[in-house]
C-alpha positions in Angstrom: -16.8 4.1 -8.8 -15.4 7.4 -9.9 -11.6 7.7 -9.6 -9.2 10.5 -9.9 -6.2 9.3 -12.0 -2.7 10.5 -10.9 -1.1 9.3 -14.1 -3.7 8.1 -16.4 -2.4 5.5 -18.9 1.2 6.0 -17.5 3.6 4.6 -20.1 5.7 2.3 -18.0 8.7 0.6 -19.7 10.0 -2.2 -17.6 12.5 -4.8 -18.8 11.0 -8.3 -19.2 12.2 -11.4 -20.9 10.0 -10.6 -23.9 11.1 -6.9 -24.0 7.6 -5.9 -23.8 6.0 -2.5 -22.9 4.1 -2.4 -19.7 1.3 0.2 -19.1 0.9 1.0 -15.6 -2.2 3.1 -14.5 -1.9 4.9 -11.1 -5.2 5.9 -9.6 -6.2 8.0 -6.6 -9.4 6.6 -5.3 -9.8 8.7 -2.2 -11.6 7.2 0.9 -13.1 3.8 0.0 -14.4 1.1 2.4 -12.3 -1.9 2.8 -14.8 -4.2 1.2 -15.1 -1.9 -1.8 -11.4 -1.7 -2.1 -11.0 -5.5 -1.9 -13.6 -6.1 -4.5 -11.8 -3.6 -6.8 -8.6 -5.5 -6.3 -10.2 -8.9 -7.0 -11.7 -7.6 -10.3 -8.3 -6.0 -11.4 -6.4 -9.3 -10.5 -8.8 -11.4 -12.5 -8.6 -9.2 -15.5 -4.8 -9.1 -15.3 -4.7 -12.9 -15.1 -6.8 -13.3 -18.1 -4.7 -10.8 -20.0 -7.4 -8.3 -20.5 -6.3 -5.8 -17.7 -3.4 -3.5 -17.2 -0.9 -3.3 -14.5 -2.4 -0.9 -11.9 -1.5 1.0 -8.7 -4.4 1.9 -6.5 -3.8 4.6 -4.0 -6.4 5.3 -1.3 -7.3 5.6 2.3 -9.8 3.5 4.3 -12.2 4.2 7.2 -11.1 2.6 10.4 -10.6 -1.1 9.9 -8.4 -3.8 11.3 -7.3 -6.7 8.9 -5.8 -9.9 9.7 -3.5 -11.7 7.4 -3.3 -15.5 6.8 -0.8 -15.9 9.5 -2.6 -13.6 12.1 -2.5 -14.6 15.7 -6.0 -13.8 17.2 -4.4 -12.8 20.5 -2.9 -9.8 18.6 -6.4 -8.3 18.3 -6.6 -6.6 21.8 -10.2 -5.5 21.7 -13.3 -7.7 21.3 -14.8 -7.6 17.8 -18.3 -6.5 19.2 -16.5 -3.6 21.1 -14.7 -2.7 17.9 -18.0 -2.6 15.9 -19.4 -0.2 18.5 -16.5 2.1 17.9 -17.2 2.0 14.2 -14.1 -0.3 13.5 -14.6 -3.1 11.0 -12.6 -6.3 11.1 -11.7 -8.3 8.0 -9.8 -11.6 7.6 -7.7 -11.3 4.4 -5.7 -13.4 2.1 -2.6 -11.3 2.4 0.6 -12.3 4.2 1.4 -11.0 7.6 -0.3 -10.6 10.9 -2.7 -8.0 12.1 -2.7 -4.3 11.1 -4.9 -1.2 11.3 -6.0 1.1 8.5 -7.6 4.4 9.0 -8.0 8.0 7.6 -4.7 9.8 6.9 -3.0 6.6 6.1 -1.9 6.1 2.4 -2.7 2.6 1.2 -1.3 1.3 -1.9 -2.5 -1.8 -3.9 -0.1 -2.7 -6.8 -1.9 -5.1 -9.3 1.0 -6.2 -11.3 1.8 -9.1 -13.5 5.3 -9.8 -12.4 7.9 -10.3 -15.2 10.2 -13.3 -14.8 13.0 -11.3 -13.3 10.7 -10.2 -10.4 9.2 -13.6 -9.6 11.0 -13.7 -6.4 8.7 -12.8 -3.5 11.5 -11.6 -1.2 12.8 -9.4 -3.9 9.3 -8.0 -4.4 9.1 -7.0 -0.7 12.5 -5.4 -0.9 11.3 -3.3 -3.8 8.2 -2.2 -2.1 10.4 -1.2 0.9 12.7 0.6 -1.4 9.8 2.6 -2.8 8.6 3.7 0.7 12.2 4.7 1.9 12.6 6.8 -1.3 9.1 8.4 -0.9 9.7 9.6 2.6 13.2 10.7 1.8 11.6 13.4 -0.4 10.3 14.9 2.9 13.7 14.7 4.5 12.9 11.5 6.6 15.5 8.9 6.7 13.8 5.6 7.0 15.2 2.1 6.9 14.7 -1.6 6.8 14.9 -3.7 10.0 16.8 -6.9 9.8 14.5 -9.9 10.0 11.2 -7.8 9.8 9.1 -6.5 6.8 8.3 -2.9 6.5 9.9 0.5 6.9 11.1 2.1 10.2 12.4 5.3 11.7 14.5 4.4 14.7 12.4 1.7 16.6 9.1 2.9 15.3 7.2 1.5 12.3 6.4 4.0 9.6 4.9 1.7 7.0 3.6 -1.8 6.9 3.6 -4.4 4.0 1.5 -7.3 3.4 1.0 -8.7 -0.1 -0.6 -11.6 -1.9 0.7 -13.2 -5.3 -1.6 -15.5 -7.4 -0.5 -16.7 -10.8 2.3 -14.1 -10.5 -0.3 -11.3 -10.2 0.1 -9.2 -7.0 -2.6 -7.7 -4.7 -2.8 -6.1 -1.3 0.2 -4.0 -0.7 1.5 -1.3 1.7 0.3 1.2 4.3 2.3 4.4 4.9 1.2 6.4 8.0 1.0 10.0 6.8 -1.3 11.8 9.1 -3.0 8.9 10.8 -4.3 8.9 14.2 -1.9 6.4 15.7 -4.3 5.6 18.7 -5.9 3.1 16.3 -2.8 0.9 16.7 -3.7 0.6 20.5 -6.4 -1.9 19.3 -3.8 -4.4 18.1 -0.3 -5.7 18.4 0.8 -4.0 15.1 2.0 -6.7 12.7 2.4 -9.0 15.6 5.5 -7.3 16.8 5.6 -6.4 20.5 7.8 -3.8 22.1 8.0 -1.4 19.1 6.0 1.7 18.4 4.5 3.3 15.3 4.9 6.7 13.9 3.6 8.9 11.0 5.1 11.3 8.5 3.2 14.3 10.1 4.4 13.3 13.5 8.1 13.1 12.4 8.0 16.4 10.6 6.0 18.4 13.0 3.5 19.4 10.4 0.4 18.1 8.7 1.3 16.2 5.5 -1.5 15.7 3.1 -2.3 12.5 1.3 -1.8 14.0 -2.1 1.6 15.0 -1.2 2.5 11.6 -0.1 0.8 10.0 -3.1 2.8 12.1 -5.5 6.1 10.9 -3.7 5.0 7.3 -3.8 4.2 7.6 -7.5 7.6 9.0 -8.4 9.3 6.5 -6.3 7.3 3.7 -7.8 8.4 4.9 -11.2 12.0 4.8 -10.4 12.2 1.5 -8.6 10.0 -0.4 -11.2 11.6 1.7 -14.1 8.4 3.4 -15.2 9.2 6.3 -17.6 7.2 9.4 -16.9 6.3 8.6 -13.2 8.4 11.5 -11.9 6.2 14.1 -13.5 3.6 16.1 -11.6 0.2 14.7 -10.7 -2.4 14.8 -13.3 -6.1 14.8 -12.2 -9.1 13.7 -14.2 -12.1 11.6 -13.9 -12.5 8.5 -16.0 -15.9 7.0 -16.5 -15.4 4.5 -13.7 -13.3 1.6 -12.4 
């Protein structure tokens, strides 16, 4: 798979008990199928667990797909699977946490593949840090987002702007977050988003009244990721390039 690297071989210095230097590679993959993205995650997780891979943040978008987390309620899928298939919407049952969500074009999906250092081996703390990254990212556009007590994700008013659903295995993370940038929000009518009734969804473009591109949003997320995880250099401009493959 060809990739465009936003910060190739980003030197990321993060405090760990051993005081080691951690290298984080941030990759922009463009649009990839959910199955392809999942396979890449699994490969990177295995390499990281074996000590042969690097910490990596994958940034991408998916074609229309509905995913169900480990705790998903089947009743939160509002359209029959065969009808979804006719509409070109795939359905996947996944190993992440959370309920049901929708991914589609215009949504920035982030998959952090990180070996958590001991100070971060607290799953609630990890989720709060991902929320912090997303809140800081949209703040660059002048959008004031917030957490909502008792719920995971990032909100503007009563509408959800970003969803989070992660998996941690042997202290290596996978799956991640989805930020609605210029997403067709009608895709969320197929489900009860994240199993939460009575609340809407929104997008960065809708809030700003203008089209926001995925590279714009990816740059903001990369910078915020660097600040929250103390990665030196993550606030620089985007670098593009094509390595041999992933």
